[in-house]
N, C-alpha and C positions, 0 to 999 in steps of 0.2 A: 486422361486428366480429369480431375475432380473440380466441380464449381468452386470449392473452397480454396483451390490453388490460386484463384484470382486475388485473394486477400493476403495479408501479412502472415507469415509462417512462424511457428515456433522454431527456436534455434537451440543448438546444444549448449548445455550449461554444466560446468563453467567453460568459457571459451578461452582456448589457448592460441587462437589464430584468427586471422581476418575472416569475418563472416558478414556477408552483405545480402540485402535483398533490393533489387533494382526493378523499376518500371519505367518504360520509355514509350512516348508517342511522337510521331512526326507528321507533318503535312507539307505538301509542296504544290502551291497554286501559282504556276507561272503566269496564267492569264490575268490574275489579279495582283501580281507582283508582291506575293507574300509567301513565306515559307519558314519553317523552323522546327525545333525539337523541344520536347518537354521531358524532364527526367527527375525521378525521385529515387534517392538511394538511402536506405536505412543501414547504417554501419553499426551492427550490433556489438562488435568487439569494443567499441568506444561509446555506444549509446548516443550517437549523433545521427541526425537526418539532414541530407543535403537536398534542397529543392532548387531546381534549375530550369529556367525558361530562356532559350536562346532563339531569337526570332530575327528575321530580316524582312523589313517592310519598306517598299519603295527604295530598295538598296541601302537603307539605313540599318545598321546592326544594333539590335536592342537586346541587352544581356542582363539577366537577373540570376543571382545565386544567393541562397540563404542557408546558413548552417544553424540548426537548432538542436537543443537537447531533446531526447526522446526516452521513453521507458516502455515497459511491457503493457501499459494501458492505452497505447496508441489505438484509436478507434477509426479515425479518418485519415486518408492520405492527403493532408493539407498542412501548410504552415500559415494559413490565413490569406495567402496571395495566390498560390498555385494549388489546384485541387484536381484529383483524379476520382471519378465516380464510375463504378462498375455496375451498370444498370441491370444488365442481363448477362450472366457469365458467358464468355466466348462469343457474344452476339452484339451487345450494345454498350457504349461507353461515352463518357463526357469528360472533357478537359476544359477547365476554366482558369483564367489568369487575370488578376486585377492588379496591374502594376502601376508604377508612378507615371510612365510615359505612354502606355498603351494597354489595351484589354483584349483578351482572346476568349471566345466561347465556341467550342467545336464539339459537335456530336459525331461520334464514330459508329459505323456499322460494319460488321464483318463482311469482307469481300469474299474470302475463302476460309476454309476451316483452319484452325491453328495447327502449327506443326510443332510437335514435341520432340526435341533433340534426343532425349535419353529415355523415352518411355517412362519418365517420372521415377526412374530408379534412384535410390539414395546415392550420394557421392561415395566413391570407393575410398576406403581407409588409406591413409598415407599420402593423399593428394593435396593436403592442406597448404602446401607451399605456394601454389599459384592459382590454378583454376579447377575447382571441383564443384560444379553447380548443376542444379536442375534448371531447365531453360526451355521456353517455348516462344514462338513468334507468330505473327498473324498479319496478313494484308487487310487493309481497311478502306472504306469509303468515308470521306470527311466532308461535313457540311456545317457551316457556322458563320461567324463574323470575326473580324479583326477591326478594332477601333483605335485610331491614332490621330492626334491633333484635331479632334472633333469630327473626324470623318470615319464613317463605318462602311466597310466593304464586305460583301458576301464572299464566303469561301466555299468552293465546291471542287473537290479534287480527290486524289488518291493519297493514302497514308499507310503507315506501318506501325506496329507496336511490338514490344519485347518485354519479357518478364523472366527474371532469373533470381535464384536464391541458393546460397551455400557458401563454401569456402572460396574466397576470391581475393587474391593479393596481386594487384597489377605491378607492384614493384619488382616481382620476380619474373614478369613477362618481358621478353626482349622487344616484342612488337606484335602488332596484329593488323590485319585488314578485315573489314566487314562491309559488305554491300547488301543493300535491300532495294531491288529494282522493280519498278512497276511498269509493266507493258500492258497493252490494251486488253489482252485476254489471259494474262498470267503474271505471277510474281516470281522473280529469280533471286535467290539469296545465297551468298557464299561468304565463308569466313576462313581465315587462316591465322592461327596463333603460333608464334615462335617463342619457344622457351629454350634458351641456350642454343644448341644445335638441333633441337627437335622441332619438327613442323607437324601441326595438326590441322587438317582441312575438313570442313563440313559445310552443310548447306542443304537447300531443298528447292524444288520447283512446285508452286501452287497454282492450280487452276480449278475450273468448275468440276473436274473429275476427282480432285483430291490432291494429295501431296506425294512427291517422289523425292526420296532422300538422295543427296549427293554422296558419292562414295570416294571422291577424290577432288581436290581443288588445287589449282596452280595460279600464282600471281607473277607476272613478268612485265617487262618494258615500262616500268614506272618512270614518268617524266616529272621534272621539277622546274619551277620558275621562282627565282629568288629564294631558293632552298626550300620551297614549299611544294609538296606533292600535288600535281594537278591532273594526272592521268595515269591509268594502268590498264593492262589487259588481264582479264580474269577468265580462266577456263575451268569448267566444272563437268564432271562425269556423273550422271545420275544412275540409279539402280535399274532403270529401263534401258540402259545402253545408249542414251542420248548424250551428245556432247554440246555444251553451251559455252560459246566464246564471246565475251563482251568487252567492249572498250569504253572506259569512262572518260568524260571530259568535263572538268569543273566549270560551273558557271557562277558559283558563289561559294563562300565557305567561311569557317571560323577556325582559328587556332586557339586551343584551350590549354594553357599550362596546367598541369596537374601535380603541383609540388606537394600536395597533401598525400599523394600516392608515393612519390619519391622525387627528389629534386632532379630536374631535367626531363621528366616525363611530359610529353606533349601529345594531345589528341587533336588531329586535324579532321574536322567535321565538314567534309565537302558535300555540297549539293551539286549533282552532276547529271548531265545528259549521257545516255548510254546508247551504244549501237551494237546490235547482234551482228558480229563480223560475217557470219555465214549467210544471213538472210537480208541484212540491211535494215531490219526492223529497229525502230527507235523507241526509247523509254526514258524514264528519269528516276532518280532516287538518291540514296545516301552512298557516299564513298568515304569510308572512315579509315583513318590510319592512326595507330598508336605507335609512338617511337620512344623507346626507353634506352638511352645510351648505356646505362649501368646494368641493365637486365641480364645480358649475356655473361658479363663478368661475374655477377653474383651467382648465377646458376652454375657456371664453371667451377667456382669455388666450392659450392655445395656438393657438386658431383665428385670433386676430388677427394 
């Protein structure tokens, strides 16, 4: 990866399909009762930018989402409220949010090296219908403050970030699972994307020795409460021959309707405790579900 990859990328012109560039940072501080996600999406096919900050403080959900016009002269990742700064590529970052109800200022430092899913290869031709992106993720240390109602609390916890760019059309995706789990000495990441009847699994394990790619991922035993997903069992096989089997248990979460992607699409962004079923080791992180009732039908029609 190149340091320039941290910034906004050029995109194909003219665009005949959905092309997006997304950045994401999270933090989960159970001790200080504050956690959340921060997300910026540049939708180049419509020249719009979506800036989102979804936080939970003292069990109160605080949601911010702003859609603005953008152009090719965008120099900073900010809408005036939410801002991402890349201080030292792949090493140091800062997220600030100055909202109407609360403020967030978090400095992030790399915990482990970033994992590049595709070796930064360009997307393959003919994959524009759904997901053909460059993509990397990284485990982080998070230190900063959250201010709400005149009270400022310190934040010191683990976090995670994600950056992707390329052809991305979630309306053609039937569903996905994505977990990013922080343990004491490692991060375990797994994802499964379903397009029609096709399943694609990927992920990695990060620790102080580096990254190990997942070669296979399985998701099973998903449990629901009031029709909302609250728990699943994830199994990943990495290239070193190790098997990682984790169970998630939601302790907080958000249901985010995504009608701009397609009517009926919902993302469930769960904050979850995790247990390594084999060792009993505990951790915490994100347990994300995308559900698209019309995705499979659309893909079947395209395939026919």
